[in-house]
C-alpha angles and dihedrals in degrees: 000000000000132000120194091346095309126105109241102167142015130194112188114201142154124235115213130174116218126170089348092304119118108225127197108208138172113265115263119281093016106096095166098042120139139133118337115209121199111230124242117220119245094005118157119234095248093049090046092053092049092047092048093050091051091049092048090050092050092046092050090051090052098047097042088071092053100067148014093233128026118202119185134154110216120213115256092247090065105087130164093009096147109149115209117195 
């Protein structure tokens, strides 16, 4: 995902069709894979949290159009990451 011409986040995934259902899965050998956000230098914690929530919301809007079912295993350090749109 880019913002003002710069890449700010990436979410690698694999699309697979099974029984007529389009699945969005983590790429092989990466069980805890999810979005990767590029850090911003000298960013305060509050601003960082707001920026990350906006990016997660935008990424979820993008990937929800890619498949019928999205299956991801989030790392244990991601807690309360529910995105409401």
